[in-house]
C-alpha positions, 0 to 999 in steps of 0.5 A, a space after each residue: 209367549 215363547 219369547 217370554 218363556 225363553 227369557 225366563 228360562 235363560 234368566 233362571 239358568 243364569 241365576 242358578 249358574 251364579 249360585 254354583 261354587 265350582 271351587 267347592 263342588 257338591 255331589 249335585 254338580 257332579 251328578 249334573 255334569 255326569 248326566 249331561 256328558 254321559 247323555 250326549 256322548 253315550 248316544 253318539 257312540 252307541 246309537 239308538 238300537 243299542 240304547 233301546 236294548 239297554 233301556 230294556 236291560 235296565 228294567 230287567 236289572 231293576 226288577 231283579 234288584 227290587 225283588 231281592 228283599 229276602 236278602 235283608 232277612 238273610 243279611 240281618 247284620 247289615 244297616 239300611 245304608 249298607 243294604 242299599 249299597 249292596 242293592 246298588 252293587 247288585 243292580 250294576 252287576 245285573 246290568 253288566 250280566 244282562 247286557 252281555 247276555 242280551 245285547 252282546 249275544 243279539 237276543 234282542 234283534 235290531 229294531 230297524 234296518 234304517 238309520 235313525 234320526 239324530 234327534 231320536 238318538 239324542 232323546 233316547 240317550 237322555 232318557 236312558 241316562 236319566 233312567 239309569 241315574 234315577 233307578 240307581 239312586 232310588 236303591 240308596 237309603 235316605 241317609 245316603 241320599 241326604 247329600 244331594 240338593 233339592 233340585 237333584 232330588 226333584 229331578 232324579 230321586 223323589 218317587 214321582 221323578 222315578 215314575 216319570 223317568 220310567 214312563 218316559 222310557 216306556 213311552 219312548 220305546 212305544 212312540 219313537 219310531 223310525 222316520 221312514 215308518 
């Protein structure tokens, strides 16, 4: 069963790679490469405790951003695309401000004194990067999201995808514990 699943996965991946045109890259290719690179390097440089803190910062930033609907009434002359870009910029601004207020000032204490398992760090960085990309893209208008292909929409953009990334983040905060606990 496992061999059949692995064979199908490898076949599907090779077929998908054969369809990629690297001479004319699309936003999908850029986003996938960004996700893979960011997820792996991010975990190596930050570590589990900072990534957990950043997941919390992402939640706070997103909650602040989606509750800025009153701005659309104040800024009536903005189109939907312009307002979505403004929302994305404000989300990133909230990320930086809250990062320095919460993580750098150590308001959130360290999760544990023990070194985490390597797979914890890798899993946290993948979940964190996916959450960041998914929530960032969910702030953009449909017009701006139309440049992405079906697979990117399935993984990051559809409302169900956003929900899965948020759920994975919450579950990782709840269930991933230190290996010595």
